[in-house]
C-alpha positions, 0 to 999 in steps of 0.5 A: 500500500506504499504506492497509495501514499505516494499517489495520494501525496501527488494528488494532494500536491496538485490540489495545493498548486491549484489553491496557490494558483487561485490565491494568485489570481484573486490577488492579481484581481485585487491589485488591478483596482477593479470596481466592487462588481468587477472584483466580485465577478473575478472572484466568482470565476476563480471559485470553481478552481478553488473548490476543485483544488480543495477537493483534490487536496482533501482526497489526496490526504485521505489517500495518504491516511488510508495508505498509511493505515493499511501499511 
């Protein structure tokens, strides 16, 4: 079950990369001095990436825990 730990770590890292990407996109939108409505639209566009990345991170961490438990 050691392979499950490594696969889970890789999936979790993909999620972390996505979370960092979404943080950078929202930060870039905030620095652009957009109006309140435009900023809200920009954040709404990033929301699916953020939620998907969070899901990948949680899924990867669960895989790591299951792999460690079964080892």
